[in-house]
C-alpha positions as CSV (number, residue, x, y, z in Angstrom):
1,M,-3.7,-7.5,-33.5
2,K,-1.3,-9.4,-31.3
3,A,0.8,-6.3,-30.6
4,L,-2.3,-4.4,-29.6
5,S,-3.3,-7.2,-27.1
6,I,0.2,-7.1,-25.6
7,F,0.0,-3.3,-25.3
8,F,-3.2,-3.4,-23.4
9,L,-2.0,-6.3,-21.2
10,G,1.1,-4.3,-20.3
11,L,-1.0,-1.2,-19.6
12,T,-3.3,-3.0,-17.2
13,M,-0.3,-4.6,-15.4
14,A,1.4,-1.2,-15.0
15,F,-1.6,0.3,-13.3
16,G,-1.9,-2.7,-11.0
17,A,1.8,-2.4,-10.0
18,A,1.3,1.3,-9.3
19,A,-1.5,0.6,-6.8
20,A,0.5,-2.1,-4.9
21,G,1.1,-1.3,-1.2
22,T,-2.1,0.7,-0.8
23,G,-5.4,-0.6,0.2
24,Q,-8.7,0.6,1.7
25,A,-6.8,1.1,5.0
26,G,-4.3,3.5,3.3
27,P,-0.6,3.2,2.6
28,L,1.7,1.1,4.6
29,V,3.8,3.1,7.1
30,D,6.2,2.4,10.0
31,C,4.1,2.9,13.1
32,Q,5.5,3.5,16.6
33,M,3.2,1.9,19.2
34,K,2.6,3.2,22.7
35,D,4.8,0.5,24.2
36,G,7.7,1.7,22.0
37,S,7.6,-1.2,19.5
38,N,7.6,-0.5,15.7
39,Q,5.3,-2.2,13.3
40,H,4.7,-1.9,9.6
41,M,0.9,-1.5,9.0
42,P,-1.6,0.6,7.1
43,V,-1.9,4.2,8.4
44,T,-5.5,3.9,9.5
45,M,-4.7,0.8,11.6
46,C,-1.8,2.7,13.2
47,V,-4.0,5.6,14.2
48,H,-6.8,3.3,15.4
49,Q,-4.4,1.4,17.6
50,G,-3.0,4.5,19.2
51,G,0.3,4.6,17.4
52,M,2.2,7.4,15.7
53,Q,3.3,7.4,12.1
54,K,7.1,7.6,11.8
């Protein structure tokens, strides 16, 4: 029973790690802003602020 519990705990942690770095705003990208600066932000925020995904 203990091994089964450890298996399910590991399985849930693996799926949580696979989703890291993504959110409701999309994956994190390097965004080049209109003023030439580069920022690391979600892709939808980049587009909304007028930047271009690098």
